N, CA, C and O atoms as CSV, one atom per row, in Angstrom:
chain,resi,resn,atom,element,x,y,z
A,1,UNK,N,N,-9.668,129.443,51.362
A,1,UNK,CA,C,-9.108,128.175,50.935
A,1,UNK,C,C,-8.228,128.377,49.705
A,1,UNK,O,O,-8.062,129.487,49.198
A,2,UNK,N,N,-7.681,127.274,49.256
A,2,UNK,CA,C,-6.754,127.295,48.124
A,2,UNK,C,C,-7.264,126.394,47.015
A,2,UNK,O,O,-7.996,125.434,47.255
A,3,UNK,N,N,-6.859,126.725,45.793
A,3,UNK,CA,C,-7.216,125.897,44.643
A,3,UNK,C,C,-5.958,125.690,43.802
A,3,UNK,O,O,-4.964,126.400,43.954
A,4,UNK,N,N,-6.027,124.704,42.917
A,4,UNK,CA,C,-4.910,124.411,42.021
A,4,UNK,C,C,-5.432,124.476,40.592
A,4,UNK,O,O,-6.534,124.015,40.298
A,5,UNK,N,N,-4.625,125.055,39.712
A,5,UNK,CA,C,-4.985,125.135,38.303
A,5,UNK,C,C,-3.709,125.052,37.475
A,5,UNK,O,O,-2.599,125.196,37.987
A,6,UNK,N,N,-3.902,124.816,36.184
A,6,UNK,CA,C,-2.773,124.849,35.252
A,6,UNK,C,C,-2.253,126.285,35.174
A,6,UNK,O,O,-3.036,127.234,35.126
A,7,UNK,N,N,-0.956,126.432,35.164
A,7,UNK,CA,C,-0.352,127.754,35.065
A,7,UNK,C,C,-0.576,128.339,33.673
A,7,UNK,O,O,-0.695,127.612,32.687
A,8,UNK,N,N,-0.629,129.656,33.619
A,8,UNK,CA,C,-0.706,130.392,32.364
A,8,UNK,C,C,0.500,131.336,32.309
A,8,UNK,O,O,1.164,131.574,33.318
A,9,UNK,N,N,0.766,131.860,31.128
A,9,UNK,CA,C,1.962,132.702,30.955
A,9,UNK,C,C,2.000,133.887,31.925
A,9,UNK,O,O,3.078,134.306,32.347
A,10,UNK,N,N,0.841,134.423,32.277
A,10,UNK,CA,C,0.797,135.551,33.217
A,10,UNK,C,C,1.291,135.171,34.610
A,10,UNK,O,O,1.628,136.053,35.400
A,11,UNK,N,N,1.339,133.886,34.926
A,11,UNK,CA,C,1.819,133.426,36.232
A,11,UNK,C,C,3.342,133.383,36.320
A,11,UNK,O,O,3.888,133.282,37.419
A,12,UNK,N,N,4.038,133.460,35.181
A,12,UNK,CA,C,5.489,133.257,35.167
A,12,UNK,C,C,6.271,134.181,36.101
A,12,UNK,O,O,7.151,133.687,36.806
A,13,UNK,N,N,6.012,135.478,36.151
A,13,UNK,CA,C,6.792,136.323,37.063
A,13,UNK,C,C,6.649,135.903,38.531
A,13,UNK,O,O,7.623,135.922,39.283
A,14,UNK,N,N,5.446,135.529,38.929
A,14,UNK,CA,C,5.227,135.116,40.318
A,14,UNK,C,C,5.892,133.775,40.596
A,14,UNK,O,O,6.537,133.609,41.631
A,15,UNK,N,N,5.743,132.819,39.688
A,15,UNK,CA,C,6.393,131.508,39.862
A,15,UNK,C,C,7.904,131.698,39.937
A,15,UNK,O,O,8.570,131.067,40.757
A,16,UNK,N,N,8.437,132.547,39.100
A,16,UNK,CA,C,9.870,132.823,39.096
A,16,UNK,C,C,10.324,133.414,40.433
A,16,UNK,O,O,11.366,133.022,40.958
A,17,UNK,N,N,9.555,134.348,40.985
A,17,UNK,CA,C,9.899,134.948,42.287
A,17,UNK,C,C,9.873,133.902,43.397
A,17,UNK,O,O,10.761,133.878,44.249
A,18,UNK,N,N,8.857,133.037,43.390
A,18,UNK,CA,C,8.755,131.989,44.416
A,18,UNK,C,C,9.957,131.041,44.299
A,18,UNK,O,O,10.550,130.665,45.310
A,19,UNK,N,N,10.311,130.663,43.084
A,19,UNK,CA,C,11.454,129.757,42.871
A,19,UNK,C,C,12.755,130.401,43.319
A,19,UNK,O,O,13.565,129.749,43.978
A,20,UNK,N,N,12.971,131.663,42.979
A,20,UNK,CA,C,14.216,132.339,43.358
A,20,UNK,C,C,14.336,132.504,44.865
A,20,UNK,O,O,15.440,132.459,45.408
A,21,UNK,N,N,13.205,132.696,45.548
A,21,UNK,CA,C,13.236,132.827,46.999
A,21,UNK,C,C,13.616,131.519,47.686
A,21,UNK,O,O,14.055,131.526,48.836
A,22,UNK,N,N,13.451,130.407,46.992
A,22,UNK,CA,C,13.793,129.088,47.548
A,22,UNK,C,C,14.923,128.432,46.758
A,22,UNK,O,O,15.011,127.206,46.690
A,23,UNK,N,N,15.765,129.235,46.176
A,23,UNK,CA,C,16.837,128.721,45.333
A,23,UNK,C,C,17.775,127.788,46.099
A,23,UNK,O,O,18.343,126.872,45.506
A,24,UNK,N,N,17.948,128.004,47.404
A,24,UNK,CA,C,18.825,127.122,48.182
A,24,UNK,C,C,18.295,125.698,48.227
A,24,UNK,O,O,19.082,124.757,48.330
A,25,UNK,N,N,16.987,125.515,48.152
A,25,UNK,CA,C,16.387,124.175,48.151
A,25,UNK,C,C,16.180,123.637,46.744
A,25,UNK,O,O,16.391,122.450,46.498
A,26,UNK,N,N,15.770,124.495,45.821
A,26,UNK,CA,C,15.435,124.060,44.470
A,26,UNK,C,C,16.631,124.029,43.534
A,26,UNK,O,O,16.621,123.303,42.540
A,27,UNK,N,N,17.655,124.804,43.838
A,27,UNK,CA,C,18.734,124.990,42.878
A,27,UNK,C,C,18.336,126.098,41.915
A,27,UNK,O,O,17.267,126.693,42.052
A,28,UNK,N,N,19.174,126.366,40.967
A,28,UNK,CA,C,18.897,127.433,40.002
A,28,UNK,C,C,17.745,127.040,39.087
A,28,UNK,O,O,17.719,125.941,38.534
A,29,UNK,N,N,16.825,127.926,38.944
A,29,UNK,CA,C,15.684,127.715,38.045
A,29,UNK,C,C,15.679,128.851,37.047
A,29,UNK,O,O,16.071,129.975,37.360
A,30,UNK,N,N,15.240,128.550,35.863
A,30,UNK,CA,C,15.207,129.532,34.816
A,30,UNK,C,C,13.794,129.656,34.295
A,30,UNK,O,O,13.098,128.658,34.110
A,31,UNK,N,N,13.369,130.899,34.057
A,31,UNK,CA,C,12.000,131.152,33.640
A,31,UNK,C,C,11.634,130.428,32.346
A,31,UNK,O,O,10.472,130.070,32.151
A,32,UNK,N,N,12.613,130.204,31.453
A,32,UNK,CA,C,12.289,129.529,30.198
A,32,UNK,C,C,11.842,128.084,30.434
A,32,UNK,O,O,11.096,127.533,29.624
A,33,UNK,N,N,12.288,127.463,31.531
A,33,UNK,CA,C,11.837,126.100,31.854
A,33,UNK,C,C,10.355,126.128,32.211
A,33,UNK,O,O,9.589,125.277,31.758
A,34,UNK,N,N,9.953,127.096,33.016
A,34,UNK,CA,C,8.543,127.227,33.380
A,34,UNK,C,C,7.698,127.564,32.151
A,34,UNK,O,O,6.605,127.025,31.981
A,35,UNK,N,N,8.201,128.448,31.303
A,35,UNK,CA,C,7.469,128.829,30.095
A,35,UNK,C,C,7.276,127.613,29.185
A,35,UNK,O,O,6.191,127.410,28.639
A,36,UNK,N,N,8.321,126.813,29.025
A,36,UNK,CA,C,8.208,125.605,28.199
A,36,UNK,C,C,7.191,124.633,28.787
A,36,UNK,O,O,6.461,123.979,28.043
A,37,UNK,N,N,7.136,124.533,30.103
A,37,UNK,CA,C,6.167,123.645,30.743
A,37,UNK,C,C,4.736,124.073,30.446
A,37,UNK,O,O,3.848,123.232,30.307
A,38,UNK,N,N,4.515,125.366,30.349
A,38,UNK,CA,C,3.179,125.876,30.025
A,38,UNK,C,C,2.864,125.677,28.543
A,38,UNK,O,O,1.771,125.235,28.188
A,39,UNK,N,N,3.806,125.998,27.701
A,39,UNK,CA,C,3.544,126.013,26.262
A,39,UNK,C,C,3.613,124.647,25.593
A,39,UNK,O,O,2.886,124.397,24.631
A,40,UNK,N,N,4.476,123.757,26.086
A,40,UNK,CA,C,4.736,122.532,25.339
A,40,UNK,C,C,4.386,121.240,26.064
A,40,UNK,O,O,4.319,120.188,25.430
A,41,UNK,N,N,4.165,121.287,27.349
A,41,UNK,CA,C,3.884,120.070,28.101
A,41,UNK,C,C,2.508,120.207,28.744
A,41,UNK,O,O,2.265,121.147,29.500
A,42,UNK,N,N,1.631,119.297,28.454
A,42,UNK,CA,C,0.257,119.368,28.910
A,42,UNK,C,C,0.148,119.397,30.440
A,42,UNK,O,O,0.428,118.406,31.114
A,43,UNK,N,N,-0.254,120.526,30.958
A,43,UNK,CA,C,-0.489,120.749,32.387
A,43,UNK,C,C,0.634,120.240,33.269
A,43,UNK,O,O,0.381,119.597,34.288
A,44,UNK,N,N,1.875,120.521,32.888
A,44,UNK,CA,C,2.981,120.069,33.717
A,44,UNK,C,C,3.459,121.148,34.686
A,44,UNK,O,O,4.355,120.900,35.493
A,45,UNK,N,N,2.876,122.331,34.616
A,45,UNK,CA,C,3.148,123.357,35.610
A,45,UNK,C,C,1.815,123.760,36.220
A,45,UNK,O,O,0.955,124.339,35.556
A,46,UNK,N,N,1.666,123.440,37.493
A,46,UNK,CA,C,0.450,123.767,38.227
A,46,UNK,C,C,0.763,124.855,39.236
A,46,UNK,O,O,1.878,124.926,39.755
A,47,UNK,N,N,-0.216,125.702,39.515
A,47,UNK,CA,C,-0.059,126.725,40.540
A,47,UNK,C,C,-1.160,126.573,41.583
A,47,UNK,O,O,-2.292,126.200,41.276
A,48,UNK,N,N,-0.793,126.870,42.817
A,48,UNK,CA,C,-1.754,126.914,43.918
A,48,UNK,C,C,-2.075,128.380,44.170
A,48,UNK,O,O,-1.181,129.223,44.238
A,49,UNK,N,N,-3.373,128.671,44.309
A,49,UNK,CA,C,-3.823,130.050,44.446
A,49,UNK,C,C,-4.690,130.218,45.686
A,49,UNK,O,O,-5.420,129.311,46.087
A,50,UNK,N,N,-4.589,131.403,46.280
A,50,UNK,CA,C,-5.534,131.790,47.325
A,50,UNK,C,C,-6.862,132.109,46.666
A,50,UNK,O,O,-6.949,132.184,45.440
A,51,UNK,N,N,-7.894,132.296,47.470
A,51,UNK,CA,C,-9.227,132.617,46.948
A,51,UNK,C,C,-9.211,133.823,46.025
A,51,UNK,O,O,-9.994,133.887,45.076
A,52,UNK,N,N,-8.331,134.780,46.290
A,52,UNK,CA,C,-8.277,135.987,45.462
A,52,UNK,C,C,-7.396,135.803,44.223
A,52,UNK,O,O,-7.046,136.782,43.565
A,53,UNK,N,N,-7.043,134.581,43.908
A,53,UNK,CA,C,-6.247,134.212,42.727
A,53,UNK,C,C,-4.754,134.496,42.854
A,53,UNK,O,O,-4.014,134.324,41.885
A,54,UNK,N,N,-4.301,134.925,44.023
A,54,UNK,CA,C,-2.866,135.154,44.219
A,54,UNK,C,C,-2.132,133.809,44.213
A,54,UNK,O,O,-2.487,132.904,44.968
A,55,UNK,N,N,-1.111,133.679,43.364
A,55,UNK,CA,C,-0.324,132.448,43.285
A,55,UNK,C,C,0.598,132.377,44.493
A,55,UNK,O,O,1.372,133.299,44.754
A,56,UNK,N,N,0.506,131.258,45.234
A,56,UNK,CA,C,1.310,131.091,46.443
A,56,UNK,C,C,2.211,129.859,46.394
A,56,UNK,O,O,2.982,129.622,47.324
A,57,UNK,N,N,2.123,129.076,45.324
A,57,UNK,CA,C,2.974,127.904,45.190
A,57,UNK,C,C,2.863,127.330,43.795
A,57,UNK,O,O,1.989,127.713,43.017
A,58,UNK,N,N,3.766,126.400,43.485
A,58,UNK,CA,C,3.736,125.772,42.161
A,58,UNK,C,C,4.341,124.375,42.226
A,58,UNK,O,O,5.034,124.020,43.180
A,59,UNK,N,N,4.064,123.602,41.197
A,59,UNK,CA,C,4.672,122.281,41.040
A,59,UNK,C,C,4.869,122.033,39.548
A,59,UNK,O,O,3.934,122.167,38.759
A,60,UNK,N,N,6.090,121.673,39.172
A,60,UNK,CA,C,6.375,121.284,37.791
A,60,UNK,C,C,6.615,119.783,37.792
A,60,UNK,O,O,7.457,119.276,38.533
A,61,UNK,N,N,5.860,119.078,36.949
A,61,UNK,CA,C,5.935,117.618,36.942
A,61,UNK,C,C,5.782,117.098,35.523
A,61,UNK,O,O,5.426,117.835,34.603
A,62,UNK,N,N,6.060,115.815,35.371
A,62,UNK,CA,C,6.032,115.184,34.062
A,62,UNK,C,C,5.401,113.806,34.170
A,62,UNK,O,O,5.720,113.035,35.075
A,63,UNK,N,N,4.513,113.505,33.252
A,63,UNK,CA,C,3.879,112.183,33.213
A,63,UNK,C,C,4.874,111.191,32.632
A,63,UNK,O,O,5.430,111.411,31.556
A,64,UNK,N,N,5.094,110.100,33.350
A,64,UNK,CA,C,6.014,109.067,32.891
A,64,UNK,C,C,5.290,107.967,32.144
A,64,UNK,O,O,4.128,107.677,32.426
A,65,UNK,N,N,5.964,107.361,31.204
A,65,UNK,CA,C,5.337,106.293,30.433
A,65,UNK,C,C,5.473,104.936,31.107
A,65,UNK,O,O,4.767,103.995,30.746
A,66,UNK,N,N,6.368,104.823,32.077
A,66,UNK,CA,C,6.585,103.536,32.730
A,66,UNK,C,C,5.760,103.380,34.013
A,66,UNK,O,O,6.014,102.477,34.811
A,67,UNK,N,N,4.776,104.257,34.208
A,67,UNK,CA,C,3.898,104.155,35.370
A,67,UNK,C,C,4.244,105.099,36.505
A,67,UNK,O,O,3.471,105.216,37.457
A,68,UNK,N,N,5.374,105.771,36.436
A,68,UNK,CA,C,5.787,106.723,37.463
A,68,UNK,C,C,5.721,108.136,36.904
A,68,UNK,O,O,6.155,108.384,35.779
A,69,UNK,N,N,5.185,109.051,37.679
A,69,UNK,CA,C,5.249,110.461,37.335
A,69,UNK,C,C,6.416,111.061,38.113
A,69,UNK,O,O,6.749,110.588,39.199
A,70,UNK,N,N,7.027,112.085,37.568
A,70,UNK,CA,C,8.194,112.704,38.188
A,70,UNK,C,C,7.895,114.153,38.528
A,70,UNK,O,O,7.448,114.921,37.676
A,71,UNK,N,N,8.141,114.518,39.765
A,71,UNK,CA,C,8.036,115.912,40.187
A,71,UNK,C,C,9.425,116.525,40.050
A,71,UNK,O,O,10.393,116.041,40.636
A,72,UNK,N,N,9.505,117.593,39.271
A,72,UNK,CA,C,10.790,118.267,39.082
A,72,UNK,C,C,11.000,119.359,40.127
A,72,UNK,O,O,12.104,119.505,40.653
A,73,UNK,N,N,9.965,120.118,40.431
A,73,UNK,CA,C,10.025,121.123,41.486
A,73,UNK,C,C,8.649,121.259,42.110
A,73,UNK,O,O,7.621,121.172,41.439
A,74,UNK,N,N,8.664,121.472,43.405
A,74,UNK,CA,C,7.441,121.846,44.126
A,74,UNK,C,C,7.879,122.862,45.166
A,74,UNK,O,O,8.864,122.661,45.876
A,75,UNK,N,N,7.132,123.958,45.247
A,75,UNK,CA,C,7.538,125.016,46.165
A,75,UNK,C,C,6.323,125.845,46.568
A,75,UNK,O,O,5.447,126.132,45.753
A,76,UNK,N,N,6.293,126.217,47.828
A,76,UNK,CA,C,5.255,127.090,48.371
A,76,UNK,C,C,5.959,128.292,48.981
A,76,UNK,O,O,7.001,128.156,49.622
A,77,UNK,N,N,5.384,129.458,48.776
A,77,UNK,CA,C,5.954,130.668,49.380
A,77,UNK,C,C,6.176,130.452,50.868
A,77,UNK,O,O,5.345,129.847,51.546
A,78,UNK,N,N,7.276,130.937,51.362
A,78,UNK,CA,C,7.654,130.732,52.768
A,78,UNK,C,C,6.531,131.151,53.724
A,78,UNK,O,O,6.269,130.447,54.698
A,79,UNK,N,N,5.871,132.270,53.469
A,79,UNK,CA,C,4.845,132.774,54.379
A,79,UNK,C,C,3.521,132.014,54.289
A,79,UNK,O,O,2.579,132.333,55.014
A,80,UNK,N,N,3.438,131.009,53.406
A,80,UNK,CA,C,2.235,130.191,53.296
A,80,UNK,C,C,2.495,128.722,53.637
A,80,UNK,O,O,1.592,127.894,53.519
A,81,UNK,N,N,3.693,128.399,54.049
A,81,UNK,CA,C,4.010,127.008,54.364
A,81,UNK,C,C,3.300,126.575,55.639
A,81,UNK,O,O,3.065,127.380,56.541
A,82,UNK,N,N,2.964,125.294,55.697
A,82,UNK,CA,C,2.264,124.753,56.857
A,82,UNK,C,C,0.751,124.845,56.755
A,82,UNK,O,O,0.050,124.520,57.713
A,83,UNK,N,N,0.234,125.283,55.612
A,83,UNK,CA,C,-1.209,125.435,55.427
A,83,UNK,C,C,-1.810,124.366,54.520
A,83,UNK,O,O,-2.974,124.467,54.133
A,84,UNK,N,N,-1.029,123.347,54.178
A,84,UNK,CA,C,-1.547,122.246,53.367
A,84,UNK,C,C,-1.455,122.463,51.869
A,84,UNK,O,O,-2.012,121.677,51.102
A,85,UNK,N,N,-0.768,123.506,51.433
A,85,UNK,CA,C,-0.701,123.822,50.008
A,85,UNK,C,C,0.171,122.819,49.264
A,85,UNK,O,O,-0.183,122.394,48.164
A,86,UNK,N,N,1.293,122.437,49.839
A,86,UNK,CA,C,2.149,121.434,49.207
A,86,UNK,C,C,1.429,120.107,49.052
A,86,UNK,O,O,1.539,119.450,48.017
A,87,UNK,N,N,0.697,119.718,50.073
A,87,UNK,CA,C,-0.107,118.484,50.011
A,87,UNK,C,C,-1.161,118.591,48.913
A,87,UNK,O,O,-1.372,117.642,48.158
A,88,UNK,N,N,-1.819,119.739,48.825
A,88,UNK,CA,C,-2.832,119.960,47.795
A,88,UNK,C,C,-2.236,119.817,46.391
A,88,UNK,O,O,-2.846,119.205,45.514
A,89,UNK,N,N,-1.050,120.380,46.184
A,89,UNK,CA,C,-0.387,120.238,44.889
A,89,UNK,C,C,-0.067,118.772,44.596
A,89,UNK,O,O,-0.329,118.282,43.498
A,90,UNK,N,N,0.495,118.080,45.574
A,90,UNK,CA,C,0.857,116.674,45.373
A,90,UNK,C,C,-0.356,115.800,45.091
A,90,UNK,O,O,-0.242,114.811,44.368
A,91,UNK,N,N,-1.494,116.137,45.638
A,91,UNK,CA,C,-2.711,115.350,45.426
A,91,UNK,C,C,-3.218,115.434,43.993
A,91,UNK,O,O,-4.125,114.689,43.622
A,92,UNK,N,N,-2.664,116.310,43.193
A,92,UNK,CA,C,-3.098,116.436,41.803
A,92,UNK,C,C,-2.546,115.314,40.922
A,92,UNK,O,O,-2.992,115.130,39.790
A,93,UNK,N,N,-1.582,114.574,41.445
A,93,UNK,CA,C,-0.969,113.491,40.671
A,93,UNK,C,C,-1.475,112.158,41.214
A,93,UNK,O,O,-1.122,111.773,42.329
A,94,UNK,N,N,-2.298,111.449,40.441
A,94,UNK,CA,C,-2.934,110.230,40.948
A,94,UNK,C,C,-2.057,108.980,40.900
A,94,UNK,O,O,-2.366,107.994,41.570
A,95,UNK,N,N,-0.988,108.996,40.136
A,95,UNK,CA,C,-0.175,107.795,39.974
A,95,UNK,C,C,1.022,107.815,40.914
A,95,UNK,O,O,1.269,108.819,41.582
A,96,UNK,N,N,1.762,106.722,40.971
A,96,UNK,CA,C,2.996,106.740,41.769
A,96,UNK,C,C,3.932,107.856,41.308
A,96,UNK,O,O,4.012,108.181,40.124
A,97,UNK,N,N,4.630,108.426,42.276
A,97,UNK,CA,C,5.450,109.610,42.034
A,97,UNK,C,C,6.869,109.382,42.537
A,97,UNK,O,O,7.098,108.695,43.532
A,98,UNK,N,N,7.806,109.974,41.825
A,98,UNK,CA,C,9.192,110.012,42.302
A,98,UNK,C,C,9.694,111.443,42.189
A,98,UNK,O,O,9.221,112.224,41.364
A,99,UNK,N,N,10.657,111.764,43.031
A,99,UNK,CA,C,11.265,113.084,42.990
A,99,UNK,C,C,12.638,113.035,43.614
A,99,UNK,O,O,12.984,112.095,44.330
A,100,UNK,N,N,13.411,114.055,43.331
A,100,UNK,CA,C,14.736,114.218,43.928
A,100,UNK,C,C,14.725,115.483,44.767
A,100,UNK,O,O,14.097,116.479,44.407
A,101,UNK,N,N,15.426,115.429,45.888
A,101,UNK,CA,C,15.470,116.564,46.797
A,101,UNK,C,C,16.896,116.674,47.335
A,101,UNK,O,O,17.501,115.667,47.702
A,102,UNK,N,N,17.426,117.880,47.382
A,102,UNK,CA,C,18.777,118.058,47.890
A,102,UNK,C,C,18.907,117.468,49.287
A,102,UNK,O,O,18.063,117.712,50.150
A,103,UNK,N,N,19.958,116.696,49.507
A,103,UNK,CA,C,20.238,116.155,50.835
A,103,UNK,C,C,20.375,117.340,51.796
A,103,UNK,O,O,21.065,118.311,51.487
A,104,UNK,N,N,19.734,117.263,52.936
A,104,UNK,CA,C,19.808,118.333,53.925
A,104,UNK,C,C,18.765,119.420,53.768
A,104,UNK,O,O,18.636,120.267,54.652
A,105,UNK,N,N,18.012,119.427,52.671
A,105,UNK,CA,C,16.973,120.443,52.478
A,105,UNK,C,C,15.818,120.176,53.437
A,105,UNK,O,O,15.505,119.022,53.733
A,106,UNK,N,N,15.189,121.238,53.919
A,106,UNK,CA,C,14.077,121.088,54.855
A,106,UNK,C,C,12.903,120.329,54.252
A,106,UNK,O,O,12.106,119.743,54.985
A,107,UNK,N,N,12.784,120.332,52.927
A,107,UNK,CA,C,11.665,119.647,52.286
A,107,UNK,C,C,11.740,118.124,52.429
A,107,UNK,O,O,10.736,117.444,52.216
A,108,UNK,N,N,12.899,117.577,52.781
A,108,UNK,CA,C,12.990,116.134,53.008
A,108,UNK,C,C,12.029,115.685,54.116
A,108,UNK,O,O,11.389,114.641,53.997
A,109,UNK,N,N,11.932,116.465,55.177
A,109,UNK,CA,C,11.014,116.101,56.264
A,109,UNK,C,C,9.562,116.202,55.810
A,109,UNK,O,O,8.715,115.440,56.277
A,110,UNK,N,N,9.266,117.130,54.907
A,110,UNK,CA,C,7.922,117.265,54.348
A,110,UNK,C,C,7.533,115.989,53.592
A,110,UNK,O,O,6.444,115.453,53.795
A,111,UNK,N,N,8.425,115.508,52.721
A,111,UNK,CA,C,8.123,114.306,51.936
A,111,UNK,C,C,7.995,113.081,52.841
A,111,UNK,O,O,7.135,112.230,52.615
A,112,UNK,N,N,8.834,112.991,53.847
A,112,UNK,CA,C,8.747,111.875,54.796
A,112,UNK,C,C,7.415,111.934,55.545
A,112,UNK,O,O,6.754,110.910,55.722
A,113,UNK,N,N,7.028,113.115,55.979
A,113,UNK,CA,C,5.766,113.300,56.709
A,113,UNK,C,C,4.563,112.875,55.869
A,113,UNK,O,O,3.575,112.378,56.410
A,114,UNK,N,N,4.640,113.069,54.549
A,114,UNK,CA,C,3.528,112.722,53.666
A,114,UNK,C,C,3.563,111.270,53.206
A,114,UNK,O,O,2.764,110.868,52.360
A,115,UNK,N,N,4.476,110.487,53.753
A,115,UNK,CA,C,4.490,109.060,53.455
A,115,UNK,C,C,5.343,108.642,52.282
A,115,UNK,O,O,5.264,107.494,51.846
A,116,UNK,N,N,6.158,109.541,51.756
A,116,UNK,CA,C,7.097,109.148,50.705
A,116,UNK,C,C,8.168,108.252,51.320
A,116,UNK,O,O,8.511,108.405,52.492
A,117,UNK,N,N,8.686,107.333,50.542
A,117,UNK,CA,C,9.746,106.431,50.991
A,117,UNK,C,C,11.076,106.907,50.416
A,117,UNK,O,O,11.185,107.204,49.227
A,118,UNK,N,N,12.073,106.972,51.276
A,118,UNK,CA,C,13.408,107.338,50.822
A,118,UNK,C,C,14.024,106.123,50.143
A,118,UNK,O,O,14.265,105.102,50.788
A,119,UNK,N,N,14.279,106.232,48.846
A,119,UNK,CA,C,14.763,105.088,48.067
A,119,UNK,C,C,16.275,105.072,47.933
A,119,UNK,O,O,16.847,104.059,47.532
A,120,UNK,N,N,16.924,106.159,48.257
A,120,UNK,CA,C,18.377,106.203,48.141
A,120,UNK,C,C,18.860,107.607,47.879
A,120,UNK,O,O,18.111,108.579,47.978
A,121,UNK,N,N,20.134,107.688,47.543
A,121,UNK,CA,C,20.782,108.967,47.316
A,121,UNK,C,C,21.609,108.873,46.042
A,121,UNK,O,O,22.343,107.907,45.832
A,122,UNK,N,N,21.481,109.887,45.199
A,122,UNK,CA,C,22.286,109.980,43.982
A,122,UNK,C,C,22.960,111.339,44.007
A,122,UNK,O,O,22.299,112.376,43.970
A,123,UNK,N,N,24.272,111.320,44.070
A,123,UNK,CA,C,24.992,112.586,44.178
A,123,UNK,C,C,24.612,113.282,45.466
A,123,UNK,O,O,24.740,112.713,46.549
A,124,UNK,N,N,24.150,114.501,45.350
A,124,UNK,CA,C,23.756,115.289,46.521
A,124,UNK,C,C,22.243,115.356,46.676
A,124,UNK,O,O,21.720,116.262,47.324
A,125,UNK,N,N,21.542,114.396,46.080
A,125,UNK,CA,C,20.077,114.411,46.120
A,125,UNK,C,C,19.522,113.094,46.660
A,125,UNK,O,O,20.004,112.011,46.329
A,126,UNK,N,N,18.499,113.221,47.495
A,126,UNK,CA,C,17.732,112.058,47.943
A,126,UNK,C,C,16.695,111.724,46.888
A,126,UNK,O,O,16.171,112.617,46.222
A,127,UNK,N,N,16.396,110.444,46.734
A,127,UNK,CA,C,15.345,109.984,45.830
A,127,UNK,C,C,14.169,109.550,46.695
A,127,UNK,O,O,14.310,108.660,47.535
A,128,UNK,N,N,13.019,110.168,46.497
A,128,UNK,CA,C,11.800,109.860,47.246
A,128,UNK,C,C,10.775,109.242,46.308
A,128,UNK,O,O,10.666,109.630,45.145
A,129,UNK,N,N,10.020,108.268,46.830
A,129,UNK,CA,C,8.983,107.589,46.054
A,129,UNK,C,C,7.680,107.574,46.832
A,129,UNK,O,O,7.672,107.400,48.050
A,130,UNK,N,N,6.571,107.758,46.109
A,130,UNK,CA,C,5.225,107.566,46.680
A,130,UNK,C,C,4.557,106.534,45.792
A,130,UNK,O,O,4.347,106.769,44.603
A,131,UNK,N,N,4.224,105.392,46.371
A,131,UNK,CA,C,3.719,104.273,45.605
A,131,UNK,C,C,2.225,104.341,45.350
A,131,UNK,O,O,1.748,103.841,44.332
A,132,UNK,N,N,1.480,104.953,46.259
A,132,UNK,CA,C,0.030,105.021,46.135
A,132,UNK,C,C,-0.381,106.181,45.251
A,132,UNK,O,O,0.440,106.999,44.835
A,133,UNK,N,N,-1.682,106.228,44.974
A,133,UNK,CA,C,-2.225,107.337,44.191
A,133,UNK,C,C,-2.351,108.591,45.007
A,133,UNK,O,O,-1.378,109.021,45.627
A,134,UNK,N,N,-3.520,109.191,45.025
A,134,UNK,CA,C,-3.719,110.515,45.607
A,134,UNK,C,C,-3.603,110.576,47.123
A,134,UNK,O,O,-3.511,111.674,47.671
A,135,UNK,N,N,-3.602,109.476,47.807
A,135,UNK,CA,C,-3.588,109.524,49.268
A,135,UNK,C,C,-2.237,110.007,49.782
A,135,UNK,O,O,-1.261,109.257,49.782
A,136,UNK,N,N,-2.186,111.250,50.217
A,136,UNK,CA,C,-0.985,111.787,50.867
A,136,UNK,C,C,-1.385,112.530,52.117
A,136,UNK,O,O,-0.526,113.064,52.820
């Protein structure tokens, strides 16, 4: 099975590799953003791990003051997709959630499948909303 925990600095190389492998969907990511999420933002970078502690996915998010939390990136290693890891990461956020996803990215179907509502498009990104808490 898989578990989710707050990322630690030792996770940065693996998170960086996972992000770079999905750069076409996530856009350019820089390791200093992940490092700042660990050091300065309370549990805003989570990692999903296999039983042997191997990091297989991550989610960077931010608690909003207006009642909405924002997911900045969520990604699972290609060879682990379809095993419920993305859903497990999303279930860590109990409040309503919003996120942006590149128009045409395969992850749009993932968010739709989990019950997110497409709220519109800004530039080249779709805006997705989940109104309920942990139920995904």
